[in-house]
C-alpha positions as CSV (number, residue, x, y, z in Angstrom):
1,X,0.2,-0.1,0.2
2,X,1.3,3.4,-1.3
3,X,2.5,5.3,1.9
4,X,1.6,2.3,4.3
5,X,3.0,3.2,8.1
6,X,0.9,0.7,10.0
7,X,-1.6,-1.6,10.6
8,X,-2.9,-2.6,14.3
9,X,-5.5,-4.9,15.8
10,X,-7.6,-2.8,18.6
11,X,-9.8,-4.1,21.1
12,X,-13.0,-2.0,21.8
13,X,-11.2,0.0,24.6
14,X,-8.4,0.7,22.6
15,X,-5.7,-2.0,23.7
16,X,-3.6,-2.6,20.4
17,X,-3.8,-6.7,21.1
18,X,-1.4,-6.9,17.2
19,X,0.2,-4.5,15.0
20,X,2.8,-3.4,12.2
21,X,4.7,-0.7,11.7
22,X,7.3,1.3,9.8
23,X,8.5,3.9,11.0
24,X,8.8,2.6,14.4
25,X,8.2,5.6,16.2
26,X,4.2,6.0,15.9
27,X,3.0,5.7,19.4
28,X,0.5,2.8,18.5
29,X,-0.7,2.1,22.2
30,X,-1.8,5.7,22.8
31,X,-3.0,6.6,19.2
32,X,-5.3,3.3,19.5
33,X,-6.7,4.8,22.9
34,X,-7.4,8.4,21.4
35,X,-9.3,6.6,18.5
36,X,-11.3,4.0,19.9
37,X,-12.6,7.2,22.0
38,X,-13.2,9.5,19.3
39,X,-15.3,6.5,17.5
40,X,-17.0,5.7,20.3
41,X,-18.2,9.1,20.8
42,X,-19.3,9.6,17.0
43,X,-21.6,6.2,17.6
44,X,-23.7,7.7,20.2
45,X,-23.7,11.0,18.0
46,X,-24.8,9.3,15.4
47,X,-27.8,7.2,16.9
48,X,-29.0,10.3,18.2
49,X,-29.3,11.4,14.9
50,X,-30.9,8.3,13.7
51,X,-28.0,7.1,11.8
52,X,-27.4,3.1,11.7
53,X,-24.0,2.1,13.7
54,X,-20.4,3.9,12.3
55,X,-18.5,1.3,10.2
56,X,-15.1,3.9,9.9
57,X,-13.7,6.9,11.2
58,X,-10.8,8.7,8.9
59,X,-9.0,11.4,10.4
60,X,-6.5,13.3,7.7
61,X,-3.8,15.1,9.4
62,X,-0.5,16.9,7.9
63,X,1.7,14.0,8.8
64,X,-0.7,11.4,7.9
65,X,-4.3,9.1,7.3
66,X,-5.5,7.5,10.6
67,X,-8.5,5.0,9.5
68,X,-10.3,2.9,12.1
69,X,-12.7,0.7,10.9
70,X,-15.6,-1.6,12.7
71,X,-17.5,-4.5,11.3
72,X,-20.9,-6.3,12.0
73,X,-18.4,-9.0,12.6
74,X,-16.5,-7.0,15.3
75,X,-19.5,-7.7,17.4
76,X,-18.6,-11.7,17.8
77,X,-14.9,-11.0,18.3
78,X,-14.7,-7.7,20.3
79,X,-12.0,-5.6,17.4
80,X,-11.2,-2.9,15.4
81,X,-8.4,-2.0,13.2
82,X,-6.5,1.1,12.5
83,X,-4.3,1.5,9.7
84,X,-2.0,4.8,9.1
85,X,-1.0,5.7,5.7
86,X,1.8,8.5,5.1
87,X,0.2,12.0,3.8
88,X,0.0,11.3,0.3
89,X,-0.4,7.4,1.0
90,X,-3.4,5.7,-0.6
91,X,-5.6,5.8,2.4
92,X,-8.8,4.6,0.1
93,X,-6.8,1.6,-0.4
94,X,-6.1,0.9,3.2
95,X,-9.7,1.1,4.3
96,X,-10.6,-1.2,1.4
97,X,-7.5,-4.1,2.6
98,X,-8.7,-3.3,6.4
99,X,-12.2,-4.0,5.6
100,X,-11.2,-7.6,4.0
101,X,-9.3,-8.5,6.9
102,X,-12.6,-9.1,9.1
103,X,-13.5,-12.2,7.6
104,X,-9.9,-13.8,7.4
105,X,-9.6,-12.7,11.5
106,X,-12.8,-14.0,12.3
107,X,-11.9,-17.5,10.3
108,X,-8.6,-17.4,12.2
109,X,-10.7,-17.0,15.5
110,X,-12.7,-19.9,15.1
């Protein structure tokens, strides 16, 4: 994936369960907790306006793009996926790959 920096499997509470990253100086643990909190607030907010459950959150910054992806399958395993790309990275392709990873992870957990 162009601009790949990191990917992580994250618990509902924001704990990093597994990860891979390049460069190594990203603080994935801190980032996962923060993004999990933002995602939880967004889920509460969208429910108040009658939207269905949130599936993804994308945060664009000067240093890169952070993706946080949930799935209906996530409720079984209680995990979410996080990906990070460089500013010029292909964040949309990262999102698609994260979404495609859920069925593979669920098969491994069975």
